[in-house]
N, C-alpha and C positions, 0 to 999 in steps of 0.2 A: 759391707759395713765392717770395719775392723773391730773385733771383739764383740760384735753384736750377734743377734740371733739370725742365722742364715735363712731360716724358714720365714721370718718376718720380712727380710729383705726381698726374698723371692716372691712373697705374696704382694708386696708393694709394687714390684716390677710388673707382675702379672696384672694387677689392678690398673696400671697405667696403659697396658697394651690391649686389654679387653674392651670391646666396644658394646654399647647397648644396642640391641637389634632395632629398637624403636627410633634411635637416632638415624640409622641408615634409611628408614622409611621416610623420614622428613626430607632427605636430600634427593629422593627419587623423582624423576620427571613424571608427574601425574597426568600429563596430557598425551600419553602414548596411544591410548585407545579412546575413541569418542565414547561418551557416557551412554549407557543403554537404559538409564533410569527414566521412569515415567515422571515428568515434571508435575503432573496433577496430583501425585501422591505426596502429600506433605503432612507434617505434624499438626499444622493449623487446621486441616479439615479431617483429621483422623478422629473417628468416633470411638471414644474409650468407654469400655464397660467392664463388668466384673470378670468376664471371660478372657479379655485381652489386655488387662492392665499390666501384667508382667511383661508381655511382649512389647508394649509401648514403652515401658520404662527402660527395658534393655536396649531397644532401638534408639531411644533418645540419648541414652548414655553413650552409645557407640557414635552417634552422629555428632554429639557435642565434643567428644574427645577421642577421635579415631586414632587407633594405634596405642592407646594407653589403657584401655579397659581389658579385663581378663577374658571377657567373652567376645572378643573380636578375632575372627569373623563370627558374625551372628547369623544363624539360620533359623527362620521361623517357618513352620510347615503347618498347613491347614487347608481345609476345603474352602472352595470359593462359593 
């Protein structure tokens, strides 16, 4: 940019070349490995209580918008 701020021009060029990591996840082939998920475990039959309300909310947020929530991957640990 003639007569302009070179730092601003460099930042603009860097912004055009940087990619959002979540965009790359959208283009990945998701059928590489067959799903290991148990199809009987759904949010429709999940029993919510005071002790697991936070876990359900976090899981539902990740399921509704995978790749965009701050806590993805989500790990929930507890006794069975």
